[in-house]
matplotlib code that plots the C-alpha trace (Angstrom):
import matplotlib.pyplot as plt

x = [-45.0, -46.7, -48.3, -51.5, -50.9, -52.8, -51.7, -53.2, -53.6, -52.6, -55.0, -54.2, -53.9, -52.7, -49.8, -47.2, -43.6, -41.1, -38.9, -35.4, -36.3, -36.9, -39.8, -43.5, -44.8, -48.2, -49.4, -50.0, -50.4, -51.1, -50.2, -52.5, -50.8, -47.2, -48.4, -46.4, -47.1, -45.6, -44.9, -44.4, -42.4, -44.3, -41.3, -42.3, -39.7, -42.1, -39.6, -41.3, -40.3, -41.7, -42.6, -42.3, -43.5, -46.5, -44.5, -42.0, -44.8, -45.5, -49.0, -49.5, -52.6, -55.5, -55.0, -57.3, -59.7]
y = [-1.3, -0.1, 3.3, 4.6, 5.5, 8.6, 8.9, 7.5, 3.7, 2.2, 0.0, -2.6, -0.9, 2.5, 4.1, 5.3, 6.5, 5.6, 8.0, 8.1, 5.6, 6.8, 5.5, 4.7, 1.6, -0.3, -1.6, -5.4, -6.4, -4.6, -5.9, -4.1, -5.6, -4.6, -1.4, -2.3, -2.9, -4.9, -2.9, -3.8, -1.5, 0.0, 0.1, -3.2, -5.4, -6.4, -6.2, -6.7, -4.8, -6.4, -4.9, -1.2, 0.8, 3.0, 6.0, 5.5, 5.8, 9.0, 9.1, 10.8, 13.0, 10.9, 7.3, 4.5, 4.4]
z = [-10.2, -13.3, -12.9, -14.5, -18.2, -19.1, -22.8, -26.0, -26.0, -29.3, -31.3, -33.9, -37.3, -35.9, -37.8, -35.3, -35.1, -32.4, -30.4, -31.8, -34.5, -38.1, -40.1, -39.8, -38.2, -37.9, -34.6, -35.0, -31.4, -28.1, -24.6, -22.1, -19.1, -20.1, -21.8, -24.9, -28.6, -31.4, -34.5, -38.1, -40.4, -43.3, -45.6, -47.3, -45.5, -42.8, -39.9, -36.5, -33.4, -30.2, -26.8, -27.6, -24.5, -25.2, -23.9, -26.8, -29.5, -31.5, -32.9, -36.3, -36.8, -38.1, -37.0, -38.0, -35.0]

ax = plt.figure().add_subplot(projection="3d")
ax.plot(x, y, z, "-o")
ax.set_aspect("equal")
plt.show()
């Protein structure tokens, strides 16, 4: 079962990093049930990474909240 997540919940538009993955990504979708987010790379190529667990996200200082 999915436990309670006590960390930061990502919001669409947040800029985040991923554990063991270089680069900066933008949150484009959030799945509250699965506690995962879809991320788009900010390198201009627009690659989309789907269903990244919130526990794998690294939040950078001032996010767009």
